[in-house]
Structure formats: C-alpha cells, structure tokens
C-alpha positions, 0 to 999 in steps of 0.5 A: 545575489541568487537565492539558493535557499529551493536548491538546498531544501531540495538537496535536503529532502528525504527520497523515497521511492514507491513501487506499486500501481495506483492503489488505495494504499501507495496513493494513500501514502504518497499524498501522506508524504508529499503533505509534509512540506518540503520533507520528501521526494517521491518517486514511483515506480509502476507499470501503469504511469497513466493510471498514477497520472490520472489519480494523482491529478488532485495533487496539481503539479507537484515537483516533488512527484515523479512518475516512471515506468518500471523499466526506468533506471532507479536513482542512484541515491535514495533513503527509503522504499515501499514495495507494494504487492498485488493490486494490479501491480504484475512483476514476476519473482525475476523482476522482483528480485531484481528490484530488491538486489537494486535497493540493497546495493543503494543501502535503501531501507525498504518495507515490503507490503503484502496483503495476508488475505490476497496472497498469504505468507506461503503464496507471497513470491515477495515475502519469500525473497525478502525472507531470504535478505533477513540477516544480511546488511540490506535493511528490509522487512515485511508489513501484512495487511488485512483487507484494506478498506476506505476512500478510493477503494477499487471495487473491481477487486474480488473481495468479499469485504469490499463487495459490502462496501460497493453494495452499501455505496450502491444501495444495492442488498448485501448478499448475507452468508448462512453463517458466520466468518473471520475477516481481517480488515485495516482502514486505509488511513491508520495503515498508511501511519501505522506503516510510516511510523514503521519505516521512520523508526527501528521496525519490528525485531521479527523482520515482519508484523501484520497490521490488521483488524479481526472481526467477523462479517456480522459484526462489520455489518453491525458496525455499518449500521451503527455508522447510520448506512441503511443496509438491505440483506439478500441471502447468499445460497452459495455461501 
C-alpha cells in the first residue's frame, strides 16, 4: 500500500508567507519556524531571491522553504504572513498596498514589522497603510522594534548602534560621543520569539505594540565590557 503519511503531513502544515529582504530578523524568523518539525511551510517573497538562497545554504535543501521573486503570484491559501519593512526590502506604497489587499482577500492573519528607530510611526508607509485596515475584517497588526542586534547583523546598514558592534568585533576603537543619549535595541532571538508568540496568539488590543529595550549609549558599552569584550575608545568630535 502506498505510504500517504508525508502527503497528509504536508497538507496539515501551516503556510507562512514572509515578505522581506534576507535580513537578521526575517532569516531568524524563517529558521525558527522551519525548526518546528513538520509544522510550517515558509514561502518567501522578496526582491533579493539570490541573497535569500545564499544566506539559507545552511538549511540545506529544505522542501518546506520556497523562495519567490516579489512579482510572482501568491498562493491561493495561506495562514499567516509577516511583512518586514526596510533592510533593503524596496517596495513602494502602491506595492505594499497591493500586498496587503491580496492578503486581506485571502483572509491571511498578518503582522507588519516596522523599525521605529529607522522609520518612525509617521514616516512608515507600511504602518500608515496597516492603520487604514484596523477595524476591518482583515486581521492585521503592527510590531515596532528597536535596533536589532545579534548574529548576522548587517554592518553595511548605517546605524550608530550597529557601528559599536562592528568596531567591537573588529577590535577597532569605538567613537565615543561627548554626551550620552537614549537608544532602543532588541536582541534578534528574543524578538523572533516575541513576534511568533504575537502571531499565534490573540495579538494586541490596540493593534500594535513596541518590542524594544530602552537604554543609553554609555550603558550599552558597559554591558559589552561586562560580557568580557575589550573596548577601546576615540572621541567622536562630530557628536
């Protein structure tokens, strides 16, 4: 008799769509879902499919991960979707609105992830579009994050916080500002767990939440030193 168990397992799996560049958050999120044995299928829609393939080599040939160009059609049936704004995910307002409309028609529970450090509420096109959907039948919410740090940070991004980690990892002197200032950061692993918990629960009453740790630039340096990282400093005369 033909073994149909793998076929039935596949149909029982939850389909998750990820709209994003291959960044620290979306890669961690996809790997977390795929690590749950035979529970999730992840379809990635991106304007950088080659980057995704290069950065997911460690996963081997995982049949539950599929990578598509952003212009390709969405599957007719999906359960959840994550939209991660920024980090090289270049989609204009019209393109974002089209994605949201397609997800709404398919009744896909959707979570928009916005870095308030990089975009801010007022300037985030994704957030403004999502806000228009609040109160409709479309189950969509927004998570605002601080600056994300952890393994696979993209040091090509412009960020004073990321520059600290980059300089520390390379043994270079850190530019020390003349006065302290507030920063908002979040560890990638913790953020992934919080986002997954949000998606697979009832979510947030107001339709949005901030996931971030409020600290200061100087306190971050102290934390790195307590972690055993040797730091050298140079005065940042521009600050």
